[in-house]
Structures are given as C-alpha cells and as structure tokens.
C-alpha positions in Angstrom: -13.3 39.7 9.2 -13.5 36.7 11.4 -11.1 34.0 11.1 -12.5 30.8 9.1 -11.9 27.6 10.9 -11.8 24.4 9.3 -13.7 21.3 10.6 -11.4 18.4 11.5 -10.7 16.2 8.8 -11.8 12.6 9.1 -10.6 11.0 5.9 -11.0 11.2 2.0 -14.1 11.0 0.3 -12.7 8.7 -2.4 -9.7 6.7 -1.5 -8.9 4.2 -3.9 -8.4 6.4 -7.1 -5.5 6.7 -9.5 -4.9 10.2 -8.2 -4.5 8.9 -4.5 -2.7 5.9 -5.2 -0.1 7.9 -7.2 0.2 10.5 -4.6 0.6 7.8 -1.9 3.3 6.1 -3.8 5.1 9.3 -4.6 5.2 10.0 -0.8 6.4 6.5 0.1 3.1 5.1 1.8 2.9 1.3 1.4 -0.9 1.7 1.3 -3.7 4.2 0.5 -4.8 3.7 4.3 -1.5 4.7 5.6 -1.7 7.6 3.1 -5.1 8.7 4.4 -4.2 8.4 8.3 -0.9 10.6 7.4 -3.2 13.1 5.4 -5.7 13.4 8.3 -2.9 13.9 11.0 -1.2 16.5 8.8 -4.3 18.6 8.2 -5.4 18.6 11.6 -1.8 19.3 13.0 -0.4 22.8 13.6 2.5 22.2 11.1 3.1 24.8 8.6 0.4 27.4 7.7 -3.3 27.2 7.1 -4.9 29.1 4.2 -8.3 29.4 2.9 -9.6 29.8 -0.5 -12.8 31.7 -0.8 -13.2 30.8 -4.4 -12.9 27.3 -4.0 -14.3 27.1 -0.3 -11.5 24.8 0.7 -8.7 24.9 3.5 -5.1 24.4 2.4 -2.5 23.4 4.9 1.1 23.8 3.7 4.4 23.1 5.4 7.4 24.8 3.6 9.8 22.6 5.3 8.3 19.3 4.4 6.4 20.6 1.2 3.6 18.7 2.3 0.0 20.1 1.4 -3.3 18.8 2.3 -6.4 20.3 1.1 -9.9 19.7 2.8 -13.5 21.0 3.2 -16.3 20.3 5.4 -13.9 17.7 7.2 -13.3 15.7 3.9 -9.6 15.5 2.4 -9.5 16.2 -1.2 -5.8 15.5 -1.6 -2.3 15.3 0.2 0.9 15.7 -1.7 4.2 17.3 -1.7 4.4 20.5 -3.7 6.9 23.1 -4.1 6.2 26.4 -2.8 6.8 28.4 -6.0 4.0 26.2 -7.5 1.5 27.0 -4.7 -1.5 29.0 -5.5 -3.8 29.4 -2.8 
C-alpha cells in the first residue's frame, strides 16, 4: 500500500486548554507558545518514528530516546507529551 504522508504541522487547534498547559509544564516549557513551537518542530522533524492510525486518522511521531510524542492530523497538532513506550498504543 502507498505510504501515508502527513501534512506539515502548523500548530494546535486549541492551545490554552488545561490539557496543553499541564503537558507544557510537565515538559518544562515556560509558556504554551514555547510548547506549541516545540511540538510543531518535533512533529515536522525526522526524529524517532512516524506512525499512522487508520482508526483515528492521525499521525503519531514518537522518539524512544526522548520519549516525546506528538499527534497530528491535517496539519493540526492535537497533543505533545512525554510517554513511555510500554504505554504506547498506535
């Protein structure tokens, strides 16, 4: 089957939510804007591996070394967080 290629991420659909504020703080970002910039840069990079979920219609970029995971669809980042591989379900 043809390889699915994600649209480049441009940012979050909603940034100032408790969910995003919590992840930004957990990952050591001072502002949600810094968090958003890092999420976009990570998703658009070639770090880690890129996965696609047909069930969710979303792309997941995961880096085992840093445990960073960014989830995106249609150029929109849904979340960016640190996640242990044993908890990774994609």
